[in-house]
C-alpha positions as CSV (number, residue, x, y, z in Angstrom):
1,M,69.8,120.1,96.7
2,T,65.9,119.4,96.2
3,T,63.9,117.3,98.3
4,A,64.3,113.6,97.7
5,G,61.2,112.6,95.8
6,D,59.1,109.4,95.7
7,T,60.9,107.9,92.3
8,F,64.3,108.2,90.6
9,T,64.3,110.3,87.4
10,L,64.7,108.8,84.3
11,P,68.2,110.5,83.8
12,A,69.4,108.4,87.4
13,R,67.9,105.5,86.0
14,V,69.7,105.4,82.7
15,L,73.0,106.6,84.1
16,H,72.6,103.7,86.9
17,W,72.1,101.0,84.4
18,L,74.7,102.5,81.6
19,M,77.6,102.6,84.4
20,A,76.8,99.4,86.0
21,L,77.4,97.9,82.2
22,L,80.7,99.7,81.6
23,I,81.9,99.2,85.1
24,V,81.5,95.3,84.5
25,A,83.1,95.6,81.2
26,M,85.6,97.6,82.9
27,L,86.3,94.7,85.7
28,F,86.7,91.9,83.1
29,I,88.8,94.2,80.9
30,G,91.1,94.5,83.9
31,V,91.2,90.7,84.6
32,G,92.2,90.1,80.8
33,M,95.0,92.8,80.7
34,V,96.5,91.2,83.6
35,A,96.1,87.6,82.8
36,S,97.2,88.0,79.6
37,V,100.8,88.8,77.6
38,S,99.8,88.3,74.3
39,E,99.0,91.2,71.4
40,R,95.5,91.3,73.5
41,H,97.1,93.1,76.1
42,E,97.7,96.6,73.6
43,W,94.2,95.6,72.4
44,L,92.1,95.6,75.9
45,L,94.6,98.6,77.1
46,A,93.4,100.6,74.3
47,I,90.1,100.0,75.2
48,H,90.9,100.4,79.5
49,K,92.1,103.9,79.1
50,P,88.6,106.0,77.1
51,L,86.2,103.5,78.8
52,G,88.0,104.6,82.5
53,I,87.5,108.2,81.1
54,A,84.0,108.0,80.4
55,I,83.4,106.2,83.6
56,L,84.5,109.5,85.3
57,L,82.9,111.9,83.4
58,L,80.0,109.6,83.9
59,A,80.1,109.4,87.8
60,I,80.4,113.5,88.0
61,V,77.3,113.4,85.9
62,R,75.8,111.2,88.2
63,L,76.7,112.7,91.0
64,A,75.3,116.1,90.1
65,V,71.9,114.4,89.3
66,R,72.2,112.5,92.4
67,L,72.4,116.2,94.5
68,R,69.9,117.9,92.4
69,H,67.4,115.0,92.4
70,P,68.1,112.9,95.5
71,P,66.7,109.0,95.6
72,P,63.4,107.9,96.9
73,P,64.3,107.3,100.9
74,L,64.4,103.7,102.1
75,P,61.9,101.7,103.6
76,A,60.7,103.1,107.0
77,D,60.9,99.1,108.2
78,L,64.4,98.5,107.1
79,P,67.0,97.8,110.1
80,A,69.0,101.1,110.9
81,L,72.1,98.8,110.3
82,Q,71.1,98.1,106.9
83,K,70.3,101.8,106.1
84,L,73.6,102.9,107.0
85,A,75.3,99.7,104.7
86,A,73.4,100.5,101.9
87,L,74.5,104.7,102.0
88,T,77.8,103.9,102.9
89,S,78.2,101.1,100.2
90,H,76.6,103.7,97.8
91,W,79.1,106.5,98.7
92,L,81.9,104.3,98.2
93,L,80.9,103.4,94.8
94,Y,81.0,106.6,94.0
95,A,84.4,107.5,95.6
96,L,85.6,104.5,93.7
97,M,84.0,105.2,90.8
98,L,85.8,109.1,90.4
99,A,89.1,107.8,92.3
100,M,90.1,104.7,90.1
101,P,90.7,106.9,86.6
102,L,92.2,109.7,88.4
103,I,94.7,107.2,89.9
104,G,95.0,104.9,86.6
105,W,95.5,108.6,84.8
106,A,98.0,109.6,87.4
107,M,100.0,106.2,87.3
108,L,100.5,106.3,83.6
109,S,101.5,109.8,83.8
110,A,103.9,108.8,86.8
111,G,105.2,106.2,84.5
112,G,105.6,108.3,81.4
113,Y,103.1,106.6,79.5
114,P,100.7,108.5,76.9
115,V,96.9,108.4,77.9
116,M,95.6,108.0,74.5
117,L,92.2,108.4,74.2
118,G,92.2,107.2,70.7
119,S,94.7,107.6,67.7
120,S,95.0,111.3,67.9
121,L,93.7,112.5,71.1
122,R,95.7,112.5,73.6
123,L,95.5,113.8,77.2
124,P,97.9,115.7,79.1
125,P,99.6,113.9,82.3
126,I,98.4,114.8,85.7
127,F,101.6,113.6,87.4
128,P,105.3,114.3,87.2
129,V,107.5,111.0,86.1
130,S,108.7,109.0,88.7
131,P,109.5,105.3,89.3
132,V,108.4,104.7,92.5
133,A,105.1,107.0,92.6
134,F,104.5,104.6,89.4
135,A,104.6,101.8,91.5
136,V,102.5,103.2,94.6
137,L,99.7,103.9,92.1
138,R,99.5,101.0,90.6
139,H,99.3,98.7,93.6
140,L,96.9,101.1,94.7
141,H,94.6,101.0,91.5
142,G,95.0,97.0,91.7
143,W,93.7,97.0,95.8
144,F,91.0,99.9,94.4
145,A,89.9,97.3,91.4
146,M,89.3,94.7,94.1
147,L,87.4,96.9,96.5
148,L,85.4,98.3,93.8
149,F,84.7,94.4,92.9
150,L,83.7,93.7,96.1
151,T,81.8,96.5,96.5
152,F,79.9,96.0,93.5
153,L,78.8,92.3,94.4
154,A,77.8,94.0,97.8
155,H,75.4,96.2,96.0
156,M,74.1,93.5,93.7
157,A,73.3,91.3,96.4
158,A,71.6,93.8,98.5
159,A,69.2,94.6,95.2
160,L,68.8,91.1,94.9
161,Y,67.5,90.9,98.5
162,H,65.2,93.9,98.0
163,G,63.8,92.5,95.1
164,L,63.3,88.9,95.9
165,I,62.9,88.2,99.6
166,R,61.9,91.9,101.0
167,R,59.8,92.9,98.0
168,D,59.7,96.7,99.1
169,G,59.7,97.9,95.6
170,V,63.6,99.4,96.2
171,L,64.5,97.5,92.9
172,S,61.4,97.9,91.2
173,S,61.9,101.9,91.8
174,M,65.5,101.4,89.6
175,L,64.1,99.5,87.1
176,R,60.7,101.1,86.4
177,G,60.9,104.4,88.0
178,R,58.3,103.9,91.0
179,R,57.7,101.6,93.8
180,K,54.9,99.1,94.0
181,T,52.0,100.5,96.4
182,A,51.4,98.2,99.3
183,P,47.9,96.3,98.8
184,A,44.9,97.3,100.5
185,S,44.3,95.6,104.1
186,I,41.9,92.5,103.5
187,G,39.1,92.0,105.5
188,Y,37.9,88.4,106.8
189,S,35.7,88.3,103.9
190,G,38.1,88.3,101.8
191,E,36.7,92.6,100.5
192,P,39.0,95.1,101.0
193,A,39.3,96.4,104.8
194,E,37.4,99.6,104.1
195,N,34.5,97.5,102.2
196,A,34.1,95.1,104.6
197,H,33.5,97.5,107.5
198,A,31.0,99.4,105.0
199,A,29.3,96.1,105.3
200,D,29.3,95.8,109.0
201,A,28.4,99.4,109.3
202,G,25.4,98.8,107.2
203,S,24.5,95.4,108.8
204,N,24.0,97.4,112.2
205,G,22.0,100.3,111.0
206,P,17.9,100.5,110.8
207,D,17.7,98.2,107.3
208,A,19.3,95.5,109.5
209,A,16.5,95.7,112.1
210,E,13.8,95.7,109.2
211,R,15.5,92.8,107.7
212,I,15.4,90.6,111.1
213,E,11.8,91.7,111.8
């Protein structure tokens, strides 16, 4: 593992926003599958399976990128409780992005359903056929989906908090890969502090005495 830098790498930013779109799409598709019993159910299910596997693979890649290139540190003035919440929510998101597709895969395997990623690509089962296990995994998949939704909302709220309220550069670092530098302190005359100090120093020097005379 390398040390944390001052910016997010381009692969980290691309993976972050790509997975955000996929997760939002997956959540809407999941709601549509539960709410629909028409022919759209099969169509949504056909999208749900390959999308879940794509999220699983991208989560593995993203985790490797994060371990190879740690993200920038949080602002030093951020309260310790908020830092802990940010760290916990990030790792919870990683755990859910890995667990959700695997639980869904195991659930279909336990129910004896094929996991098709297309018309001809079929994944092997990862769990023996068991009606009891299928029922348990189905409930677990639903609970984890709700937890993922709530964690995702909390993550969005935290991003907006940093971007709109604190304006500490955390959101801009994921948007542009760099944080806005803090503005230079301003002197009483409206100039940067270092210029104001230089002006004060000059006014007290020999030239100032000559001007007074």
